[in-house]
KENUGU-282531 format. One record per residue: x, y, z of N, C-alpha, C, CB in turn. Coordinates in steps of 0.05 Angstrom, whole numbers, plus 5000, padded with zeros to 4 digits. Glycine has a CB too. Example, Ala and Ser with C-alpha at 12.3 -4.5 7.8 and 13.67 -1.06 7.14 Angstrom:
BEGIN
526448865156524649105156526449345156522649115181525749555142527349795143525850015157528249885114
END
This chain:
BEGIN
583558686798582758766824585058596840579458696831585058776863588058746882586758576900589859046899590058556912589358446946590058736967592158116958587858656989586858927006589158837027583058957020590758887042592358897060592159107080594458887051590358897095590059097123592159017156586159047132592359177167594359207185595859437199595759087176595659407230596159477247599459677243595659227262599159967242600760087238604660077250599160267244603459937275606159847278607959597270606459857301606059507257607059187242608359267221604558967231608259577213609359607183612059527175609159877175613959387185616259227169615358997165618959187183613558787183613558617178610258567155614258507203609258807149606558787136607758917104603758987155609759017107612059117074612558917065615259257075613858737086615158437065612958227066618358247081610658317073607858067066605958217044605457987100607258447041606458647020607058556986608158927027609858576998612058516969612158176963616058626977610657966984610057686973608057616967610557506986606157826978603257806960603657926931600457996976605158136925605458226900607258026874606658486907609157836895609557636879607757476875611257526884605957416880603857226877601657286864603157136898600657486871598257646859598457856841596857756878600257916842600658166821600958516834597658156801598058456850597358756855596358826885595058846835597658936902596758936928596759236945598558716942593959336947594059496962593459536991593159606951595159797008595559807033595360137041598159667039594960217054594460527058596360687064592860577077599460587058601660807071600861087055605560707064600761107030600661287018598161487019601161196998596861487038593861597046594261837073591561297058593161997074593262137101590162077112594062507099589862187135587762147156585162357138589062287193582762337153580362457145578862177133580962717122576162407127573762197122574862147094569962327124576262347078576262267042578561967052578262617011580061987067581961747062580161467074585261807081578061567095576761257097574961137071574561257122574561477062572561287040573561157023570761427023576561277011577261086995578660837002578461196980579460807038579760497037576560397031581160357068574560417044571960267037571660287008569360377053572660426987572860326955574760136953573760546933576560136965578759926957577559706966581559956968576259656982575059426997572759336982574259507026571859486973569459346956570759286921566159616956572859426919574359336886575659076890577159566872576759016912579758786917577958536909581558746959580658366904579158076901579557876919579757926877582158036939581457896961581858086988583257636962581158027019582258147040583958067050580958177055586258097064588058027078587458167106590558067066587857987118587858127150590858087160585357947174592758167170595858187182594958107209597758507182594457897214593257917246595757917266590957617255595458057288597958077314596658307332601558197303597758297359596058397369595458677370596258327387596658907353596359087342593459127330598259077325593158917311591658967290588258927305592658737262588858757320586858597336585358837357588458327353586958977371586659197382586659577366588859137401586559497334585659687321582459767308587259667306581359957324578959977312578760017278577660197327580660157269581160127245580959867222583060197247582859647230583159407220580059257228585959287233578859287248577259117255574359217240577359087286575059477241573059617222572959527189573759927224575459547181575859367154575159167147577659307149576258907162575358687162573058627159575858597178570758787177567358687180566158847159565558757213566958977150565459207118566659027098567059617111569758827100569958637068568658437070572758507057567758307101565258067090562658147085564657847109562158477097559058497093559158587061557258757116561058587051561058647012562658496995562258937003561358247017562258007008564657926995560857936996567358017003570257987000570957717015571758247013572457577005574057317014576057477042576457176983576257357053578357447081580057197079576557497118582257307088584557127091586357167118586357167065586357117139587357157164589256987162585657117188592557277164595357157162596257287191597357277132597257027202597657147232601457207222596756817267601657477238604957587225605957527257605458027209605357407275606657397306604757267325607357697318605557267343604556947362602357097380607756757388600057097376598557257384595557047387598757527365593957067417591956957425589657047413591856977447588356897397585957007382583056977401585656827352583456877422580656817443579357107437581556757484580657257440578857607440579157577414580457957456579357607395578257697375575557657372579457617357574457817343572157787337570857547325571757967325568857447332567157157317568957067288563057267304567957357271568457267246571757227242567057467226572957287256576257187248576756997268578757447250575856827286575856657302574756437282574456727326573256457274571556207250573156197227568256297237575556327216575956167195578756177199574656247169580056007176582355907179584856117177582455697161586956077202588856297195591356147188589456517217593456297174595556177176597756297180595756057159600256287191603056347204604856507167605155927222604856707183606856807168609556867176605956997158612156847167614256937182616356997161615156727204617457317157618757297136621157177120618857447137620357207098624557047092623756757099628157177123621756737105620956337114620056237088617656237141621656007081619755897059617455727064621255737042617355677074614755497082612655647088615055317106612855907096610656067102610156197066611656317131612256257054611556297025610456097018613456347006610555877019608355537006605755627018609355127024606055607047602355657048601255877044600955607072602656097042601356417036600756277016602956747034601656216988601656166958598355986959605055946944599455736972596555586966594355656977596355326972594555907009591955967012591156146989591556097039592256336983591856606965590156416933596156816955591456196926591256086905588655936909593555946897588155866932585255736940582955916950585655526962582956166951580956426961578856356942582256786958576056376955574956346932574856626921572556206934572856616897572756796884570557036898572156676860570457246896569357516908566157546888572157826902564257476908561157536893561057766894558357426904558657866873558358126871557858356891556958126857557858556883557758746914555358776913559259056919554158846934551158796945550059126922550858826993547959046904546959266901545959436922545259216886545259416945545359606968547359586983543359596984548559786991550859767002550459727032552359976996551759557043550859677073552759897088550759427094551459957110552060227118555260267126550160297142556560417128559560437123560460597155560460647090561560357159562860357183564160717184565560067182563460787217565161067215567261057214565061237232568161357205570661347207572361347233571261517194574161117245575861067263576761407270578160837251576861297303578161547319581261457317576961597356583561637311585961467312586661617344588461507282589861477350590661647381591061897370593661547400592461947352592862277341591162447345593062327315588662317325585962487334585862687362583662267340586162507377585762557408587362827415587162287428589862797398591163127401591463297374594463127413589063357363588863487348589863787350586863447345589563797372589964087383592964137382588664137414594064037382597064057382598364127354598263787393596364177336597164187312595164507305596363867293594864617319592964877312595065107321589564897333594065327302595665537315596965647341594565667312594965637373595565667388594465447409595365897389595565387426595565307448595965387474596565197445594165537483594965597512596865397538592065637523597765587556598665307573598165167585599765287585595465147597594164987606593164687592592565127612592864757568592264597543595364417542591564827513597364597542600764437543601964247565602964677545600164347583600364167608598463967604599764307635596563937602595063727594596363557570592463827588596763597552597163497533600363297549597263747507601463447559604263367568603363147588606263627581601363157608601162917625599362747613600362967652598062657594596662547578599062427559594462727567600362587548602662357534604662257548604362457511605662367574606462217585606661987604606962307587603861957607603361717613602561487591601361757631603361537569602561357545605461317534600261497522607061337541610161317531611461077544611961577539609360997557610260737570608460507560610160757601606860577547604060457533605760387503600760737531605560017511606459957485604859997460607059707486602160037466600760117440600360337431598660057440601160527447601560847435604260967437599661057452605760787451608760947456610561067436610760777467609760927416610861087387610161397374609960927367607561337375606861587374606661797399604661567362606461717418606061897442608962097436606061697476611461937424613962047437614462227412616661817446612462127391612962327362610762587372611762137325608562557377607062807386608862967413603762687396609362817422611463017448613463187427614062757475614663187412616163337393615363527377617163207377612663377368610863667365610363877373609263667364609363777401608863957416611964107431606663807435614063937434616364097437617564347416618263897438616864277398617664477373615964727369617464327344613864687381612064917371613365197383608764877382612765397372613065597381611965757405612865687366610465647414609765797434609165687454608065937429610165387455610665287474612065347512611665177460611565357527612665437553615065317560610765397574616665457569619465377575619065217589621265537586617565107618617564967627617464627617616265077638614464647605613564497581615964307563612264737562617164587556619264427534622264237549620764717513622964417575624364307586623664037604625264487596620963917603620563657623620263447589616863677653619263567565618963417545622763317537617063617521624263467535626863417537628263257549627763567542627263227571627662987596626862797581625862997624623862767585622862567580623862367552620262667581625262567532624762447503628762337506623262777470629662427527632662357534632362057553634162657555630462007548630861677559630361507545629361587579631561257545632161037524628960987513633660717540627860997499625260867489625960617498624360887456622860587505621560257510621660127482617860227523623259957476622959767451621759497458625659717438619659397453618159127445619359007427615459157436619558797444620358547420618658457406621358287429619758437387617658257363616458037371618958137338613558067353612357847371612957567357608957877376613957387361615157197359612556957344616657147391614656777312612056657309612456447319610956617283610056307321609456057341610255797322605656047353613955727334614255567316614455277332616655657300612955247353613155007373614954907391612854837363617754957382620555117397619855107425621255457388621955147444622255257471622155477474624155207483621155557488621155877485623655987504617956027495624456237486627756337494627656487525629156617466630156467528629956477561630256837561633156267582628856917586628057177587630057367586626657227608630157617578632257737576633057837607631857937556635457967612636458037635635358327641639458027635633958327664632958577675634458747675632058567697632259047664635059237664633159427691636159467623634759667703633859827724632159977701636259997745629760147715627860247711629660567707625460177734628260657689629960987686627961127704630261177649629661327719628861567726625761737725630461677712624261687736621461847729622762167721618861867760621362267694621662497693619762767705622062487670620962937710619063137732615963177725620363467732614963187738611163217728610663567731608162997760608663637720607663907717607563997749604663917699607764227754607264407774603864447779608764687765603764417804600764347810600464647805599764197844596564577796594664887791592464787777596265157769590164957759589164897748588664877726588564927754588264677709589364577680586664507668591664307679586564487630584664347622582864017630585664367603580663997641579163827651580763587625575463917651582063387633581963107610580163017605583162877613578863047626575762827623573262907599573762837658574063157605572063357586570163387595571263277561569563327622567063357637566763667652566863117659569163787656569064107664571064227650569464187695570864497655572764707639575564567650572265087649576564587677578864707690578664307711577965127712580164287723580964007742584164127758581563627715584264087778586564127798588163927795585964157826590763977786592963817783593863817813595263927760594863647822596463677848599563607847595163477869600063647826602963637823604463307815604063757855602163137821603162837813600362737804604562637840597862807805595462677802592862857802595262477823591762817777588762957777587162927794587162897759586063097811584463057842580863087824585463437875579863157848576563127837575563387843574362897854577863627844576263937843576464027815577764197863575064037814574564217785571564497787573363917756572064627761570564827764569764807730572065107779566864947731565965027705564565377710563464767694565665507685564365797687565065897721560565777678567165817739567965897756565865787777568566147752564965647771562965527791564265237810560065417770565665207825567465007831565664777847569865117848566364487841564864257846566763997855563164187819566963857857567763617865567263307838565963597894568963167833567563007809569762827811566863167777570462557816572262397824573262347800571462187840576462257799576862237764576561897764580662377749575361837743575861497743575961357713573161327761576261147714577161137685580061147676575961357672581661187692584161217695585761567677585060907682582661767677584162007668586562107673583162177673
END
């Protein structure tokens, strides 16, 4: 039986080091780096959780915001797997689910001798797993990833209105710490499509030429004084927005919605019938 390591993909470098340390302690660690998405991937993850000896959640603001990580942890508890929460950055647990807040959390810093000792002690004293229930609890549904929302980018054809709609949505997310890396990668996918419009490609080139927003790594809570704030830098000039026109409605409520060159308006249409529908929820 192995250790199952669940982590937010943004925490990949720290999670990789944590996996190495767990392997040194336990001998076998399973994490999902080698799997692709889809239902088969999710079924395999759930099977690995049922078969593991210990479920380790790498706790960070990324994993606590990940529907996949939270579903994995909930399923591990439902099938009787011991859960060890390892905090890999400074994060407030007040917003975490009750099952995470109610267990002991240990702190982990890669390369830190005390962290390795604390990790070894926690793994050594983790309870043995009970038998998997004869009647399995309902499997959590396949979580929707950020990339799933842009599945059309990987299709054979992408009409101009859908190109502009995808560009507008990705443009908003490249400054979103949670999705920035994925958004930039998807912009590259859109840019390199053979059917992409010249104007869309030029806008993407301008966007990608801007320096990527680099988030500082989550510092471990050492109890020392807080570091001095970094010197503020001027914000880069905004990239040009798509030109005004009717495009695929990003809310999905109507067929098309009018983009006025700066934002989505309330003017919508379905089957040629125009109506008004205020944009809500930050669409």
